[in-house]
N, C-alpha and C positions, 0 to 999 in steps of 0.2 A: 737132552736135559740141560737147561740153562742154570748155571750156578750163580746164585745171587748173594751179594754182600749188602746187608741192610744197615744204613747209618741212621741211628735214632730209634729209641724204644719208648718214645712218648706216646701220646694219644694216637697220632696218625701212623706212627711206626707200628704200633700194636695192630692197628686195623690192616695195614699192609701185610704184616706177618700172618694174620688170619687168612688172607686171600691166598697166599702161597701155600698154606696148608691144604687148601681146597684144590690147588693146581699141582699137587705133588707128582703127577705123572709127566709134567712138562718143565717144572722149575723146582729148585731146592735151595733153601737158604743155607749157605755153607759158612757164612761169617756175619757177625753182628757187632756193631760199634755203638757204644754209648759212654759218655764221660762219667756217668754214675755207676758205681760198681754193682749195686743191687739191680739196676735195670738191665745192665748187660749180662747179668747172670740169670735173668728170667723172673725176677721178683717185680711184678708190675702192679702190685696191690695198691700203691700210692698214686698211680697214674690215672687221671680222670680225663673226661672229654665232654663233647656236647651232642654227639649223635652216634649211631651204630653201636660199636662196642664201647660204651661210654665209661665203664669202670673196669680197670685192669684186675688181673689175677695172677697167680703164680703159673709160670710156663716152663715145662721141662724142655730145655734147649738141646738136650742130647749131645751130639758131637759137634755142634755149631761152634766155630772158633770165635772167641771173644776178644775185642779190641777196645782199648780206651782212646786210642789215637786214630782218627779217621784216615790219616795218611797211610798208616800201616795196612788198613783194609784195602785201600785203593791199590796198594803195591802188591797185594796178595795175588800170586799167579794163578790160583785156583778159582778166582772170582771172574766170571764172564760179564756180569751186569751189576751195576751199583744202583741201589734204590735209595735216594736221598730223602729222608724224613726228618731232617734237622731244622733248627730255626732258620728263618728266612735270610738273616744276615750272613749265613754260611753257604747259601746255595751256590753263589757264583764261584767261589774258590773250589768248592768240592766238585761241582760239575765240570769245571775246566780241567782240574787235575785228573779226574776219572776219564774224561774224553781223551786227554793227552796220553793216558796210560793204555789206551786202546779198548776201554770198556764201553759197553752199552750203558746208557744212563737214563733212568727215570727219576725225575726230581719233582718234589711236591711244589704246589702253587704257594704263593705267587712265584713267578720265575726268578725275580730278584727285587731289590729295593728301589731301583730306578731304571730308566730306559738305557742309560749308559752301560750299566752292568749287564742288562739283557743283551745289548749289542755285542759286548765282549764274549758272552756265551755263544751267541749266534756265529760269530766269527770263528771261534774254536770248533764248534760243531760242524761248520762247513768244510773243515779240513780233516775231520776225524774219521776214523774207520768205523767206530761204533754208532749205533742208532741213538737218537736223543729225543726225549719227549717230556713235556711238563704234565704232571698228573692233574689235569683239569677234569675232575670226576663228574661234574655236572653234565658235560657233553655225553657222558655214558650212563647217566641216571635214567632208568626206564621211563619215568614220567616226562622227563625233558626230551628224551629221544622221540616220544610220541608226538610232542608239539612240533619238533623239527620235521618229522615225517609228514604231519598234517599240512605244514606250511609248504613242503616240497611238492606233494602230490595234489594240493589244492582241493582236498576232499570237502572242506567247509568254506570254500571260496577265499577271497583275499582277506588278509589280516587287517583289522581296523584299530586294535588297541592291544598293548602288551604291558602288563604290570608285573615286575619281578621284585620279590621281597626276601630279605634275609635279616632275621631279627634275633637279638640275643641279649642276655644279661652280660654284665662285665665279665669277661673270661677270667677265671681264677685257678685254672688247672695246669698252667704251663710251668715248665722248669724254671725256677727262680723268677717267675712272673715275667719272663721276657716278652710275652706276647702283647702286653699293654704298653711296652716301650716302643714308640714309633721309630726310633733309631735302629731298633733290632727287627721289628716286624712290619713296619710300614703302617701300623695302626689298623683300625677297622677297615679303612679303604682298601688296603692290599691284602690283609689276612682274611677278612670276611667277605667284603663287598666284591672283590675281584672275581669271585665265582660268577656273579651276575653280569659284570662287565664282559667277561669272557663268553657267557651264554648268549647275551644279546648280540655280541659280535658273531657268534656261531650261527645264530638265526638270521640276522639281517645285514651283516657286514658293518663297516664303519659308518657312523652317522656323519652328517654334515657339520654338526656342532653339538656341544653339551652345555646345559645350564643347570647349576646345582645350588642347593642351600645345605648348610650343615653347621656343626659347632664342635668345639673341643671340650672334653670333660675329664677324661682320665689319661694321665701320662703325656699329655701335650699333643696327641694326634687327633685327627678329626674322627669323632666317635659316632657321628650320625650324618648320613648323606641322603638327600632326596634329589634326584636328578631327572631331567627331561632330556631325551635324546632326539635330535632333529633329523627326520628322514623326509620322505615324500609327503606331499599334502594329503591329509586325510588319515594319516597314521600317527597315533599317539603312543609314545614309548616312555614309560616311567620306571625308574629303578630306585629302590630304597634299601639301605643297609645301615644297621646300627647295632652297637653292643653297649648301650648306655642304660639298660634296664636293671631294676633291682634283682637280687639273686633268685627270688622265687619265680621269675619269668621263664627261666630256662632258655630254650632255643626253638626257633621256628624258621622254616623256609617254605616258599610257595610261589605260585604265579597265577595270574588270570590272563588268558589269551582270548580275545574276542574277535571272532571271524564274522564274515557276512552271514553265514548260515548256522553258526553255533558258537558257544563259548566253552573253553576248556579251563577247569579250575582244579588246582591242587593246593592243599594246605596241610603240611606235615602235622602240626600240633592238633588239628581237628580230629585226627584219627581216621578221616574219611579217605577213601581211595580217589585217585584222579577221576573226575566225572566230566562227561560231555553233556552240556545242556543245549537242547534244541529249541527253536523258536515256536514249535507247536506244543511246547509244554512237556515233551518227553525228555528223558535223560538216559544215559547209558554209562556203564563202567567198563571200559575196555580191559581185556586181559593183557597184562603186561608181564615181562620177565620178573622172576622172583630174585634175580641177582642184582645187587646194588651197584652203584657207580664205581666203587673201589675195586670190586671183583672184575667188572667189565673193562675198566681201563687197563688193569694189569694184564688180563688175558689178551687184550688187543695188542699191547706193547710186546708181549711175548710172541705173538703171531708175527709181528713185524721183524723181530729178531730172527725167528725161525725161518721166515721166508725171504730174509735179506731185502726188505723194502722199508722205505722211509714212512713214518707215521703221517697219515693224511687227515684223520678225524681231528686230532689235536696236533698242530704244528708248532714248533718253537717260535716262528714268526707271529702266529696268532696270539701266543701267550705273552710275547713281548708287547703286542698291540693292546692286549687286555690291561697290562700294567699302565701303559701310556694313557689309556682312556680313564682308568681309575684316578690317575694323577691329574688328568685334565679336569675331572669333576672336583677334586680337591682345590685346584687352582681357581675354578669358578666359585666355589663355596667361600673360599677365603677372600675373594674379591667382591663379596656381597651379591653373588648371583650373576656375575658378568658372563655373557655368552662367550664360550671358547670354541673357536673354529678347529675342526679336526682335519689334518692333512692325510 
């Protein structure tokens, strides 16, 4: 049984809490930290979000120890693993402290606010006893796993085009609105769009270069990005991410993957399941796992802890590279669409 200390009871923290409830035979939350007294006591009625468990409710925390200071949770000798669901600007310090304390660490995306911070985390993780992974849930989302598998086994032939999209209204559900402050969150590029820079990296590896357009609207960060990633001749890769839409728009994510023999389409807001469209006019809806990416990523990390092996599906190095690629897109956009080579 892995004893977990959860830092942060906001939207994503609540979703992680739900997954541990389902994994009760393998993991147990023994400590919870949140700076707000009501949230750390289980009153999550004022905590909203954009997908999955989108609106909070009251939760009976039972005998879970409550901390206002995350450093006290990290120092708790009964905590084996620290799950960091705090704002992005805290990720580096929390992860490094927990790793130095000998804990296993699962930290929410993005890894950190910049590449330098990511490298500091990597250096600490390389010397640490505990396992370390960034919670890149899209790598574990059933629809996204299906595309990864189709690409790997070439069931539909070579990939010709990929369009990844993540679209949202201006987020208004974060604690003290930290999420729209780019100095705290990295803006839409790192908080929202990094999901897709990481997924494209997962599918195809690093591109030769990126070219992007975008603009700033709220809080001073880049709120909309449209990017082209340069790979081999004959492959078109387009990523778009934005959170500049009016409140009624809500949230959407999806992709279109065009292969030589078929196209795979998924769009969350449409309510339709992932569908494979064939060139003979036929289509099919594959049977996918009912478990979402949040559950799958936590279950996977627990397996790594239990089996004493380093995570391979989502590695800290890849999460660092996903941050670097998102920031390369921002660089290109702010330079008027200048091509940025990727090393």
